[in-house]
Steps between C-alpha positions, in 0.01 A plus 500: 500500500442308179298179537675198357275324249438131572705255304363203314633269771343693790261292708138617530203374693363335187822319410572351843272204581338480841646253744279238660499688831413832330213340308352335811531822701331701225214250481450509877483880503262494203278248677491711814396806299222319316380338824488843667287647221272195509452537876425873464223439247366213710456738792307736274258219424436452870428870550239505223325197647500672839331805345228277357442319831486825700261657248273196506503491881423871529210483256358193676512679835328805354228305318400290802544766768155651429200343324446827312841487333470414131607167358669700223798542735580132448476538122735797523737285705502242221587768245788624717628145549484457122724806462747352750493174304600688184787672681617172650484316167728766350740467793492123470620522139804700613563262789491208255779659291744487792362170625564337162864611502550379857351160418708473182820555699395262776404222260797528267785635716447397861331165441795362294743625768304328777485179299870528410389429146578816303243440226218753501145378428471771237805552280400845371414655837791749489391631162137523618592698811735724300226578246256576779747737666550679169131511406284413804165337421198405706465126546120506531210702364277726705225237475729232640611727784140591583396134500783404736427779748132408493584139583741591774305770685237712336234244414455441874466873569238528226312200636491647851375833366241329280360285780500800734309701238232231484487486880459878517210486255341217696528659847482877457304714556286204611503128422387444141193289428667320211729524196259732323530765767877464502510568127284808552741626767788470255384812318748789498338832413338469155662159436248221574597213725478242221757693293735525799464126560585420136805727504635358827438139392672564166801659674538201732465256212776679307724502810453125551569426131815713505621330819442153356589548134708817482823485302726196501349360816628446848865417562669441829849357519485434875190280461650314205261647246772633272694183410617622158661818632255718307616811679681697233394683188701720269 
């Protein structure tokens, strides 16, 4: 059977404009899809944080269960938590891609509908979303993502581990006579205690600086700290 070639007057998907109902339905389905992907990556963030908490708790139990157990277990716990922080920062960048699209649709599609004032706050939002669908881009750097995860969760885990490490050095294997003895106990194999103290202090200083100054700084729409809608980069 010979296929009849299309005529010049034949209607195609590109030549027939979408109706209002078709456009709204397509946007709703698109929003649901982006929201689903955002939720999936949000759950992955929670799982990584859970790994860090469980690891920290397990190492704390081991270190304090016997006076003979080395304080190095708590330093190892901090290294493992640092690895989890790196994984979570990477996941947070992906989560922010879908989150940015969801917020763009909410701010510029649903907000005008709810207000019954069909003027979007951002006139080029359709073009921005279309470009991002065609060539997806991260909306934050790895430094920004790391800083945000530190502020939200990980700085507290590091502080608990750091204070517990000092407590371990002070109490085990017997109460220390003073700071000098604690520094001596910090030694790990051939590494003297003073060197370990400098390395740990430097690591904590870097973590605090990254948490406070990393990237573009803290933003939180719910708390009103993002008044200029600085949530989208292309």
